[in-house]
C-alpha positions as CSV (number, residue, x, y, z in Angstrom):
1,M,-15.7,-5.1,16.4
2,S,-15.5,-7.1,13.2
3,R,-12.7,-9.7,12.6
4,L,-11.9,-9.4,8.9
5,H,-9.7,-11.7,6.8
6,A,-6.8,-9.8,5.2
7,D,-3.6,-10.6,3.2
8,F,-0.8,-9.1,5.2
9,N,1.4,-9.0,2.0
10,G,-0.7,-5.8,1.5
11,L,0.9,-4.1,4.5
12,F,2.3,-0.6,3.8
13,G,3.5,1.0,7.1
14,D,0.5,1.5,9.2
15,L,-1.9,0.8,6.3
16,L,-3.1,-2.7,5.5
17,C,-5.1,-3.2,2.3
18,L,-8.4,-4.9,3.2
19,S,-10.4,-5.1,0.0
20,H,-10.7,-4.3,-3.7
21,A,-14.5,-4.2,-3.2
22,D,-16.9,-2.6,-0.8
23,T,-17.0,-5.7,1.3
24,C,-14.6,-8.0,3.1
25,E,-14.9,-11.5,4.3
26,D,-15.1,-12.1,8.1
27,E,-13.8,-15.0,10.1
28,Y,-17.0,-17.0,9.3
29,G,-17.0,-16.4,5.6
30,N,-19.7,-13.7,5.6
31,E,-19.3,-10.6,3.5
32,V,-19.2,-7.5,5.7
33,P,-19.9,-4.1,4.2
34,L,-17.0,-1.7,4.9
35,H,-17.4,2.0,5.8
36,E,-15.2,4.8,6.9
37,G,-14.5,4.9,10.6
38,M,-15.4,1.2,11.3
39,Q,-13.4,-0.4,14.0
40,A,-12.0,-3.8,12.9
41,T,-9.4,-6.4,13.6
42,A,-7.7,-7.9,10.5
43,F,-6.3,-11.4,10.7
44,E,-4.4,-13.9,8.5
45,P,-4.0,-17.5,9.4
46,D,-0.4,-18.4,10.2
47,I,1.1,-21.6,11.3
48,D,4.0,-21.1,13.7
49,G,5.9,-24.3,14.6
50,G,3.0,-26.4,13.5
51,Q,0.6,-24.5,15.8
52,P,-2.0,-22.0,14.5
53,D,-1.1,-18.4,15.5
54,D,-2.9,-15.9,13.4
55,L,-1.3,-12.6,12.4
56,I,-3.6,-9.8,13.7
57,A,-3.8,-6.0,13.5
58,S,-6.6,-3.7,14.9
59,G,-7.6,-0.2,13.8
60,I,-10.0,1.9,11.8
61,V,-11.2,1.3,8.3
62,V,-10.4,4.1,5.9
63,R,-10.7,4.6,2.2
64,S,-7.5,3.6,0.5
65,P,-5.3,6.6,-0.5
66,D,-4.8,7.4,-4.2
67,W,-1.4,5.7,-4.3
68,L,-2.9,2.4,-3.1
69,Q,-6.1,2.8,-5.2
70,C,-3.9,2.5,-8.3
71,N,-3.4,-1.1,-7.3
72,G,-7.1,-1.7,-7.0
73,S,-7.5,-1.2,-3.3
74,R,-10.7,0.4,-2.1
75,W,-10.5,0.0,1.7
76,A,-7.6,-0.2,4.1
77,L,-7.1,-0.6,7.8
78,R,-5.2,2.2,9.6
79,I,-3.4,0.1,12.2
80,D,-3.4,1.3,15.8
81,K,-0.4,1.7,18.1
82,N,-0.3,-2.0,18.9
83,G,0.8,-2.8,15.3
84,V,0.9,-6.2,13.7
85,R,1.4,-9.1,16.1
86,H,0.6,-12.8,16.5
87,Q,-2.6,-13.8,18.3
88,S,-0.4,-15.6,21.0
89,E,1.1,-12.2,21.9
90,I,-2.2,-10.8,23.2
91,T,-2.5,-11.1,27.0
């Protein structure tokens, strides 16, 4: 499963905008081609109390719906039942 960098300001319910292009940067800075049905975990670095504690969300990559495409989004992550959480919350 790919771990993709995302801006969680682009969170709309269970959809998180991943990219305005056909690729997204992974945790190592590599460009990853996106495709429908791809399983992925999105992350955004977060400092909590001075300690790194990334925001994360897992799910399936989907084409952005029309209402999100008008803002330039091409691909989104449909977030699974675990929702958005901090890395430290995963046991």
